[in-house]
C-alpha positions as semicolon CSV with decimal commas, in nm:
position;residue;x (nm);y (nm);z (nm)
1;M;0,119;2,126;0,196
2;N;-0,245;2,024;0,177
3;T;-0,188;1,821;-0,138
4;F;0,113;1,648;0,017
5;L;-0,088;1,549;0,323
6;S;-0,366;1,414;0,102
7;V;-0,119;1,158;-0,038
8;L;-0,050;1,004;0,303
9;P;-0,370;0,793;0,336
10;F;-0,282;0,615;0,011
11;L;0,041;0,485;0,157
12;S;-0,140;0,222;0,365
13;A;-0,147;-0,142;0,257
14;G;-0,401;-0,229;-0,009
15;A;-0,428;0,125;-0,143
16;D;-0,536;0,189;-0,499
17;F;-0,222;0,309;-0,677
18;T;-0,424;0,487;-0,946
19;D;-0,547;0,732;-0,681
20;L;-0,194;0,767;-0,542
21;S;-0,061;0,836;-0,890
22;A;-0,327;1,101;-0,947
23;E;-0,246;1,272;-0,615
24;I;0,128;1,275;-0,690
25;S;0,059;1,408;-1,039
26;D;-0,157;1,687;-0,893
27;L;0,119;1,770;-0,642
28;I;0,380;1,799;-0,919
29;K;0,148;2,006;-1,138
30;S;0,078;2,247;-0,852
31;M;0,451;2,299;-0,793
32;W;0,555;2,321;-1,161
33;V;0,482;2,690;-1,232
34;P;0,648;2,831;-0,915
35;C;0,956;2,611;-0,963
36;V;0,996;2,708;-1,329
37;S;0,945;3,077;-1,243
38;V;1,211;3,075;-0,972
39;A;1,454;2,874;-1,189
40;S;1,402;3,109;-1,484
41;A;1,460;3,418;-1,269
42;L;1,778;3,266;-1,127
43;A;1,902;3,172;-1,476
44;V;1,842;3,525;-1,605
45;A;2,015;3,678;-1,303
46;W;2,313;3,442;-1,339
47;G;2,334;3,517;-1,712
48;I;2,340;3,890;-1,640
49;Y;2,608;3,837;-1,376
50;L;2,824;3,638;-1,620
51;G;2,776;3,903;-1,889
52;I;2,888;4,177;-1,650
53;K;3,182;3,960;-1,541
54;Y;3,288;3,922;-1,905
55;W;3,242;4,293;-1,972
56;M;3,444;4,394;-1,664
57;S;3,735;4,166;-1,762
58;A;3,808;4,355;-2,084
59;G;4,170;4,438;-1,989
60;D;4,282;4,112;-1,825
61;E;4,316;3,819;-2,067
62;Q;4,301;3,549;-1,795
63;K;3,983;3,693;-1,640
64;K;3,834;3,720;-1,988
65;R;3,913;3,353;-2,060
66;S;3,764;3,250;-1,724
67;A;3,448;3,453;-1,785
68;K;3,416;3,313;-2,137
69;G;3,446;2,956;-2,000
70;S;3,178;3,033;-1,743
71;I;2,944;3,165;-2,012
72;I;3,001;2,856;-2,227
73;A;2,930;2,628;-1,928
74;F;2,616;2,830;-1,852
75;V;2,485;2,797;-2,208
76;V;2,562;2,422;-2,216
77;G;2,381;2,382;-1,882
78;I;2,074;2,565;-2,011
79;V;2,069;2,345;-2,323
80;V;2,098;2,027;-2,114
81;I;1,818;2,141;-1,884
82;F;1,598;2,220;-2,185
83;V;1,664;1,878;-2,341
84;V;1,579;1,704;-2,013
85;A;1,266;1,919;-1,967
86;V;1,147;1,819;-2,314
87;G;1,263;1,457;-2,295
88;A;1,135;1,373;-1,947
89;P;0,764;1,413;-2,031
90;L;0,814;1,198;-2,341
91;G;0,980;0,928;-2,133
92;I;0,718;0,953;-1,861
93;G;0,443;0,923;-2,122
94;A;0,601;0,609;-2,264
95;L;0,642;0,458;-1,917
96;T;0,282;0,547;-1,831
97;E;0,153;0,368;-2,139
98;W;0,369;0,068;-2,053
99;V;0,240;0,053;-1,693
100;E;-0,121;0,107;-1,796
101;A;-0,099;-0,198;-2,017
102;R;-0,077;-0,392;-1,687
103;Q;0,078;-0,689;-1,849
104;A;0,427;-0,822;-1,856
105;V;0,569;-1,102;-2,061
106;S;0,827;-1,322;-1,899
107;A;0,986;-1,655;-1,974
108;F;0,697;-1,821;-1,787
109;G;0,414;-1,652;-1,974
110;T;0,197;-1,340;-1,961
111;Y;0,087;-1,203;-1,623
112;D;-0,190;-0,954;-1,556
113;F;-0,063;-0,726;-1,280
114;A;-0,411;-0,584;-1,218
115;R;-0,523;-0,930;-1,109
116;L;-0,222;-0,968;-0,880
117;I;-0,274;-0,632;-0,711
118;S;-0,647;-0,666;-0,647
């Protein structure tokens, strides 16, 4: 909560966006470990539940098919989340480098955004 409130003064006009970016980055970093811990615990619990559901459906073919589909969807979801978790920092790094260049080329020429902001 403290970190979130520290971002508010930077929202005024004429604020330095480097400081705002640093505050937002610190906020995300402070929330990363608890969010990943809770998500991991939920994923393990859901995986156990689906395993028990599959195990309990040993006699009924339709329940077994349903449980198997749920397990496949769960595994695909975990893989997608992993790919996004690995790919997002790479994309953010590339965007950060692009923004830090502070220049954009258009049909009218090259503009220095740092000069425009300050």
